[in-house]
N, C-alpha and C positions, 0 to 999 in steps of 0.2 A: 375543399376544406383546407384551411391553413395548416401548414406543417407545425408540429410541436417543436419548440425551441429549447435547447439546453445549453447551459454554460458550464464548462469544466475548467476548474483551476488545476494547475499541475498537469495540463494536457500533454506535455512533452515527456512525462514520466511513464514508467511501466504501466501502472493502472490507468492513467489518463489515455494512453494509446489504445488499450484494450476496450475501455469504456466508449471511446469515440467510435471505434469499429462497431461495437454493439448498437449504439444509438443510431448510427448511420444505417445499419441494416434494418432498423425498425422505422426508418423513414423520417427521423428527426433532422432538423436543421441544427448543426452542431457548431457552437462557438467555443473556442479555446482561449483561455486567458494566458498570456505570456508576459514575462517581465522584459523590460527594455534592457538588453545587454548586447555588447558587441559580438559575443560568441554564443548565441542561443543554440542549445543542443536540440536539433530537430530530427535526428535520425530515426527515432521511434515512430514519428508520425509522417515521415517523408512520403510514404506510399498513400497517405490520406490527404496530403496538403491541398490538392485541388478541390477536395470536398469540404474542407474545414474553413470556417471564418475565424481568423485570429484577431483578438482584441488585446490591447495593451492594458496591463493592470498589475498591481503589486500589493500583496497582503500587508505590507508595511505602510501603505498609503491609502487612507480611507477614501479620499476624493477620487482616486483612480478606480476604486471598486464601484463607486456610485456611477461613474462614467461608463464603466464596462457593462453594468446592468442596464443602463439607459440605451447603450448601443446594441446590446444583444436581445433585450426584452424577453428573457427566458421564462418558461413556466417551471423549469427545474434547474437548480444549481447544485453541482457536485463539487464539494471542496476537498480536492485531493492534494493540493499544494501544501508542502511543509518542508522543514529541514528534517529529512526522514532517516538519516543515517545515525544510529545510536552512538557509536564511538565519537563522532564529531560533536555530539551534544555535550560531552564533557569539555571539549576544547572551546566550544562556542555556546555556553549555556544561556547567555542573555539573548543572543540572536535566535537561538532555538525557541526560547520563550516568546520572542516577538512574533516569529512566523507561525509557530505551531500552536501557540495558545492565544495570544492577543489577535493574531490574524483572523482567527475564527470569529471573535467578537466584532472585529471591523466588518467582516462580511455579513454577519447577522444584522448589524446596525444598518448597513447599506440596504439590505433587503427590506428591513422594517421601514426605511425612509422612502425607498423607490417604489416597492410593490410588495405588500405583505401577503399576497396570495401565492408568491413563489414558493415552491416546495424545495426544501434544503436538505442535502445529504452531507453529513460530516464523517470524514474518515477517521474513526477512532481505532485504537490499536490494542492488541493483546499485551503489549509492553506496559499498559496501565496496571495489569495484574501483578507484574513484577515478582515480588517474593510471595508466591501464591498462598492464599488463605485456605483454599480447598481445591481438590482435583476431581473431576475436570472443572473448568471455569465456565460459569453461566452468566446471564445478565444480572443475577443477584449476588455474585461473588464480589466482596469488597476489593477495592484497589489498594495496592501497595507498590507504587512504581519505584524502580531502582536505577533510574537514569534521568538526567534533565529532560530527555526526549519523552520518557514515560510520564513524567510530572506535567510537562506541557500538554501532552495528549489528554491527560486527565482533566486539566483545566478546559481544554477545547470541548471535551465530552460534556462536562457539567454546565458549561455556558450554553451549549446547544439545548440541553434539557431545560435550563432556565428560561431561554427565550420561548420554548414551546409552552412551558407552563405559565409564564408571566404575560406573554403577548399573544398566545394562541397561534404562533407560527407553525406551519407544517414542517417540523424540523426533526430529522432522524439521525441517529448515529449507528454506523455499522462497526461493531467491535471485531475487526478482522484479525485473524491469526495469520502467521507468516504465509505469504503467497508469493510464488516465484515463477519465473519463466526465463526464456532466453533473452528477454528484454530487461532483465534485472541489471542494475549497475554492477560493474566488476568489483566494487569494494564490498559487496554483500557476500557473506560466507558461502552461500549456495553457488553463486555464479563464480566466485573465486575458485571453488572446487571444480566445477565443470570446465572452466577455462584452464585450470592447472592440469587436470587430467588430460585434456586435449593437447596441451603443450608437451607434457611428458610423453604421451603416446607418439607424437610427431617428432620427438627428439629435440624440441625447442627449450626444454627445461629438464632439470634432474631431480628437483624436489618441490614440495609444496609446504609452505610454513603456515601453520594455523594456531589459534589460541585454544580455548577450552573445548576438547573433543567430546566431553560428557554432557554439555548443555543439550537439553531436549526441547524440541519444538514441534508444533503441529503445522506441517508444511503442506500447502495445497497449490493448485495452479491458478495464477492470477486471472486467466481468461474465464474460469468458473466464477470467481469471486465478484467480478464486475456485474454479473447478472443479478447477484444478490442486492447490490446497490440499487440497481434499476427497480427491482421488485419492491424494495422498501418504499419507494416514492409512488408506487402504483396502488398502495393500500388505502383503505377508507380513513384510517387514522394513523398518525405518526407515532412511531415507537422505535426502540433500540433493539438491536439483534446481535448476538454472537455468531460469527461466521468462521467455520473451520471444518476440518475433516473428522475430528474426534480421535485421531491416531497420533501418537507421539513417536518421534525418532530422534536419535542423538546425531550430533555432527559426525561422529564416528560412523554411524549407520549410513549417512549420506556419502561419506568417503568410500565406504565399503561398496555401496551400490554403484557409484560413479566409476571407480577403478575397475571393479569386476566386469562392468559393461564393455570395457576395452581389453579385458583379459589380463589385468594387472592386479597385484596385491597392494592395497593402500599402505600396509605396514612398511613396505620397502621405500616409500617415497614421502610419506607425511611426517614432518618434523614439528613438534610443539614449540612455539616461540612465545615466551612470556610477554613480549611487547604487545601481543594481540589480546591479552587478557583484559577484561573490563574491571574497573575499580570495584563495582558491585555487580555480581552476576545474577542473571535470571536463570534458574536451573531447569524448571519444568513448566512448559505451557502446553495445555491440551484443551480443546474446545468442547463444550456441551452445546451443540447447535440444534437441540431438539425443538426450541421455539421457532427457529427459522424454517425447519422442516415442516412443522405443524402449520404455521401461519402463512409463510411465503411459498411453501412447496419447493423449497430450495434444497439441493444437496450437491456435494462436490462430485464431479464425474471422473477427473483424472487422478489415478492413484499415485502413491509415492514413487514406486519403481518407474512408472511411465513418465512421471515428471523429471526424474533424474536422467532417464534415457534421452528424453527430448532435449534437455539442456546440454548434455554431453555431445549429442549428435550435431546440434547447432554450432557449438564451439569448434568441433572437428572440421565442419564444413567451412566455417568462417576463417579458421587459421590455415587451411589448405589453400585458400585463395591467395 
């Protein structure tokens, strides 16, 4: 029997690398779409390089997407590529819209033209809820995004729904709440904390500067969340699902857990720095994933403390080297 083929955009990112591992373990032939650049960051997939087929393509360039689909002939496409760092979306709002919103449309159009039987997964985000209308947030909660990133993700989400309803494409969106790991970029607050804790513990730094310590998020482990993506494309009908742990913790809680893991008190080291505050803050995100539990049989396995511990341990080991 021929292997199932999948194409992952954003394969070099945190989620892309975990998803590639998962699909390879399930016997897929995995294609990863990468942009042509002189310094492609491959460290997250270095251990998989020999098992992956990399194809060039760019969400800003429609014809390259058509070529990538023709080269990989996938039965499933996972669109994880985006300009995904919220603070950058204020500095580069137009580029964020091009990648994170219009890029989705370009990919859907490419699928419609090349092979409309391809199943499509769109990485939607809890940032679409923004200034939340209700707590917890479910698939029925209205969006009120509070950043150019959140706005772009909302466009990507609704264009996916549109192509499903207008053209009958098997197109799903996973509305994923914050999911972290030791493969998170150092600019993200969770990784900034785990890296900062490790540096302070090892005597490489004296303080950690952060923005709003009271922002609350629903944090889970990225390795758990990619399984939900895969499950969505295995269903009889395409639909959208909220994916999260259902627990909310503040940035302060994350600091407390990370510092206490190495026997330190965060209050002695964390300094609030106004320059890290967002122009418009998202105060409270917490997922109602009951539909995903019911329909997909999915639930998160790694809890908050385990996640924090995993990340701190990884950064300690990395910096000791």
